[in-house]
N, C-alpha and C positions, 0 to 999 in steps of 0.2 A: 577617554581615561588614560592618563600618562602611565609610563611604565615604572616610575619611580616615586617615592615620597619623600617631600622635605624634610618630614619628622622624624622619619625612621628609613634612612638610606640603605641599610643594609637588608630590608626585607623587598622584595619585588612585588610592585602592586598587583601585575597579572604574570599569567604562568602560560607556557606554550602548550601544555598537554596535561591531561589529567594525571600521568605519572609525575610530572614535574611539580604538581601541585599536592602530592600524597601526603605530605605532614599535616598543612592546615586543611585537606578534604576529608582525611580520616577524622582530624579532631573535630570537625564540623559535624560529621556523619555521627560520631560516638556521642557528641553532646546531644544530637536530634534522638538519637536512639535511647538515650539514657532517660530523656524527660517523656517518650513516648512509652517506653516499657514500664515506666513507673505509673502510668495510667491504669496499667492492668495486673502489674506484677502481684499486687497483695490480693487480687481477687481469689486466687486459687488457695490463698492462705486464710480466708474469712471465718470458715467453720473452725480453724484452729485458733485464731484470734477470738472468736468467739467465747470458745470453751476457756480460754486462759484468761480473758478479762471479764467473762461473766456477761457477755454482750447479747443483747437481741436483735432481730433483723432491721430494725430500724437504725439502731446504733451502727451495725455493719453497712447499711446502705450509705451512711455518713462518712464512714471511713474511704470509701471510694470517692464518693460524690463532693467530699469536701474539698479534694484535690483539683477535679474536675471543674467546680464551682470558681476558686479562685484562678485558676489557669486561664479558663474561658472568660472570665469578667475582666482580667487585666492585659490580657492581649494586645488590645490596642493602645491602651495606654502604655505599656512596655515599649512599643513601636514609637511612640511619640517621644518617649525618654530617649530612645536609641538615636532618634533623627536630631536631638538636642544636644545631647551630651557625647555622643560618640557609639557607633554599634558594638566595635570592639570592646570598648570600655565596659559597657552595660552587660554584653555577654559574658565577660570574665567576671563581673561583679555577681552575674545570677549562677555562675558556675561554683563560686566560693560559696555563697550563701547554699546553694543546694546541696555541697559537700558536707559544710558544718552542719545544717539542719538534720541531715540524715544521721550523722553520729548521736544526736540527741534521743534517738529511738531506745537509747540504752537506758534512760531514766524513764520511760514510760510504764506506767502501772495501771491506768485506767482507759476505757476508751475514748472518754472525753479528752484525755491528754493525746492520745494517738490522732483522734480527729482534728485537734489543735496543729499536731505537727503536720499533718498531711495537708492542712490549709496552706501553713508557710512553705512545703514545699511546692505547691502549685504556684505560690507567688514568686518563686525563686525560678519555676521552670518557664512561666510566662515572661521572664527576662531572657529566656533563651531561645523559645520556639522561632518566633518570626524573625530573629536576628540571625540565626543559623541559616535560614534559607535566603536571606538579603546579602548576606557575606559571600554565599556562594557565588553570587553573580559579579562580586567585585573581583574574585579571583582570575577570571578570563575575560579577555576582550572579545574573543571568536564567539558568536552566537550559537554555533553548534556544540561547541565545549560547554557553554553554560546549559544548554539543553540536557546534554549528558551528564554532566554535574546535577543537575535538578531531577533528573530520573532517578539518578543513584539516591540521591537523598530522600526522594518519596518512597523508593522501596525499602530503603533502610527505617524510616519510620513506622512506616506501616507494618514492616516485619516485627519491629520492637512493640507494637501496639499487642499484635496476636500472639507474639512469643513470649508475652509476660506470664502468663499461666503455666506455660510447659516449662520454663526457666524456672517458676518460683516453685512449682510441683517437685521438681527434682532437686531443688535445693532444700527442700523441707524434707526430704526422706534422709538429708544428712545433718541439718542444722536447725537452730530455732528459726522462727518467723522473723526476728528482729534482723538476722542477717540480710534478709532481701532488701532493708533500707541501708544497713551499714556497708554494702558494697558500693552504694553509690558514692561514697566519698574518695576512694583511690580512682574510680573513673573519672570522676570531676576533675581531679587533680591532673591526670592524664591528658583530658580534653583541654585543660587551661593552658598547659604547658604547649599543647600542639597550636592551639590558637595564637598564643604569645608570641611564638617563634615565626608561624607561617603567614599570618594575617597581618597586614600593615594597619597602622593606626589611621583615624580618620582625620581628613584635612578640615581646616576650619571651614572653607568655602563649601565643603559638602555637607555642612551641618545647616539645621534651621533654627530659627530664633523665637518659633511658635512658643506660646506658653503651654503649659501641660494643662488637661482638662482633668483636673483630680474629681472636681464634685462629679463630673460625668461618669467616670469609673466607679466612684462610691455608689453611684445610684444605679449604674447597670448590675454590680454584685448584689446590693440590697434586692434588686427586682429579682434575679434569679433565686437568690437564697432564700427569700421569703415565700417564693412560688413552691419551691422545693419542700420547705418546712410545713406548708399547709398540706400536702400531701401525707406525711409522717403525723402530724398533729390530728389530721381525721381519725386515723386509726387508734392513736393514743387517748385523745381527749374528747373524740366524737366529732362529726363533721359539722354539727350546730353549735360546738363548744366555742367560747370566747376567742380562745387561741387560735383554733382554726378560721373563725371568720376573721378575727384581727389581722391573721397573715396573709388571707386572700386580699383584704381592702389594702393592706399595706403594699403588696405587690403592684397591685394596681395603681396605687398612688406613687410609688415609686417609679413605676414605668412612664405614667403620663409626665412626671416631673423630669426623667430623664429624656423623653422625646422633646418637651418645652425647653430644657436647658441646651440642647444640643442645636434646636433652631435658634436660639438667641446667641449662643457662643460664638465669638471671632475666631476662635480656634477650637472647634469641637473634636472629641474624641473620635466620633463617627459622624461624617458628613451626611445627613440623612439625604442629599439631593442625589446621591448616587444611587438610591434604590429607586428613582424615577424611571430608571431602565429596567424594562423586564427581564433581561438576561441577568443580570446583577441581582435582583430581588429574587429571580426564581432558582439561581444556582444556590443561591445562601440557604434558601427555603429547602430544596431539595437535601442539601448536605445535613441540615438538622434531621431530616427523616432517615436518612442512612445512619447516622449516629445513633439515634434512638434504637433502631434495630440492632446495632451490634452491641452496643452497651447493655440493652436489656436481655438479649440473647445470653453473651457472655456472663452476666450477673446471674441470670436464672440457671444456666446449665451448670454453672460450678456448684450450685447449691444441689442441683438434681443429680451429677455425678457422685458427689461426696456423701449425701445425704440417703437420698431415696435409693441409690444404688449400693451405697457403703464403700465405693473406692477410695484407694488412697490418693494423698495430693497428686504424685507421678502419673498415675494411671488417669487421675482426670486432667492433669495437663496434656496427656498425649492424646486424649481425647479430644483435643481441639485440632489436632494434625489436619482435618479435612479444610478447616478454614486457612490455617497456613500454607498448605500446598495450593489449593486453588486461588487465593491471594496471589501467589506468585506467577501461576500458570494461566490466568484468566486475563493477563494484560492483552495477548494478541486478539481475544475474542472481543474485548471492549474497544480495542483500536479499529478492527473489521467492522463492528456495529457501527462506530461513529463514521468511518470513511464511506462505508456503501449507504446508510441512510440520514446520516446528520445527527448533530446531537440532541435534538428534540425526541424523535422517535427512539434513538439508543436510549436515552435516560428513561423513556417511558417503557421500553422492554425491562431495563435495569429495576424500575419500579415495581414492575409485576412480578419479577424476579423475588423481590423482597417480601411483598405481602403475599405470594404464595407461599414463599418457604416459612413464614410465619403461621400461616395458617396450617400449612402442613406440619409445624410442631405441635399446633395444638392438638393433632391427632397422633403424632408419632412419639409424643413422650410416654404413652403408654404401650408402645409397641417396640421397644427394643433399640439398642443403640444404632443398628444398620438404618432404620428409618430416620432417626436423627441425624446421622451423618450425611444421609442423601439430602435433608432440609438444609443442612450447614453448607454444602457445596452449592446448593441453588441460591441461597442467601449471599454468599460471598461472591458470586458473579455479579449478582445485583449491585453489591458494595463496590465492588472494583469498578463495574461499569459506571454506576452513577458518581461516585466519589472522584475517579479519574476525569470523567468530562465534565462535570460541574466546575472542577477547580480549573481546569482548563479555559472554559467558557466566561468564568468570572474575570480572571485574569486578562483574558482577551477583549472583555467588554470595558476595561478600565481605562482611563486616560493614560498616556506614556508616562506621565510623572506620578501617577498614584497606583502603580502595581505593587508596591510593597503593602498598602493598604488593603488591596484586593486579596493578597497574600494572608494578612493578618484577619480579614473579615471572614475568609475561608477557615480559617483555624478556629475563629472564636464560634462560627455556626456549628461546627463539628463538636465543641466542647460544649454548647449549650445543649445539643442533641444527648451528648453522653451524660449530662446532669439529669436531662429529663427521663432518659431511656432507665437509668438505675433507679431514678425515683419511682418511676411507675412500676417497674417489676418488684422493687422491694415492698412498697407499700400495698400492692395487691396480694401479695404472698402473704404478708403481716394480716391483711384484713381478712383474706380467705381461707388461710391454714392457721398460723400462729404467731405470735409476737415474739416468741421465745424458742430458739432452736434447741431442741432436746441434745444432751450429750450422749454418745454411745449408739448402738443400733436402734433404728426407728421401727416401731409396731408398724404392722400391716395396715391397721386403720390409719395411722396418721400418713403413711406412704401413699394410701390411696387419697386422702385428703390433699394431700400435696399435688398429686397427679391431676386433681379436680381443679386446684387453683391455678397450675400452669396451664391447663387447657383453656379456662377463661382468660388469663393475663395474654397468652399468646394471640388469642383470637381477637382480643381488644388491640395488642399491638399491631395485628395485621392489617384493621381499618385504619388505624392512625397513622402508621407508617407509609401505607397505600395512597392514602388520600394527600399526606405531606410531600411524599416524594413524586408523585404523579401531578400534585397540582404545582410544583416548583418546575418540572420538566416541560410542561406545556408550554410556558413563557419562553424557553429558550430557543434560539435561531437554528436554521438548517445547517449551519456550518459544519463542514467536514474536517476540520483541524485535529489533529491529535497531538499537537506541540503547543507547550506553553511559550508565552511571550514575554519577554523582558520588558 
């Protein structure tokens, strides 16, 4: 990689240190943070949104799920667009769209409008996520600096995901929930300015001329969307209703069509041959399991703290501190497990922590916050271990010229898991407790009914997540690496 660009000579293509690259690095971290925090920022406001817009649990499920659905379904397509039209250009377009769409929340008057807006934000965020990571590697020639920068990006992104409820809860104490989206606009502007000033434009020789696989993107979104809708339709219309059965059959048909199309396409969105390697396949599967656990628990506990306990949004946000603190301080433990026992064993330990924590929550929801907090710590240790090691293992197993696809695949697997986890918890609570969340203080009977629904939900999640995460972990190698390779 050269040190100058012919298109914009004023911008250095590489930097000698993280400090020298502080403007573009801060901008990329800010872009990554805002797209990740937006995943969970509204979760703390779901009860407030439900009351203001008259929404039930299934509608609230789609307020969070719509973002993850479009975000996850379009990640690979966005990566393909960036490789063709320019990574910096696509990122700047994504930031502009993200900021402008966030302003549209002012006109939202119904749950349907908010769901549509969230879907649009997911599309814009998909143009940002894989590109922010790939552009980090462009900033540095030195491999050690690339690794340090990527570690910083991962910490910032994961912090954004888990800090969303805390930041949202604090804001709700002073402003309306609409401000949780409006604040995205100035943040997007700041990030765009930093990227424009500090990141060089793509050179034509660095871009590909492969055509975009738009049919593959459409089929992937259709598959996930119909599958998630089938869960909510089962509660609203009955499990044997035409709508539910049609959704299930539609999801299966779209999934088969996606596989058929990707096999035949000369430029597939996702080259299915990469799954012939057990490590790539297993790492992606395990990542789905971790995201099911994280999304399911965060969605469920937000309802638990604010409705069953009657806590304020701020207090409910602070209740997530065990996740935030453990996410930061569990890194040495996950690295030690990988170095000492290798990827496979370390991920199996992490999977056991996930399943054990979910099983503990099935018991702990009726035994106070202390029991829940302990389960949150154990779950986060499992999350940090499996997420980190699988991301490293997946990229490590990819060919040298396909590592960006590996990053996009890792992100996609996590977003698919987020959609599934939110759908499962929202649907089961609706089926076992109520489809309409009552305003005000809950009766003791309703609280007990909610606890009963949570016990069953978390027990089911323990089995699902344990099988998925462990099933993916067993295919990993005994590699002891704890660094991602570009």
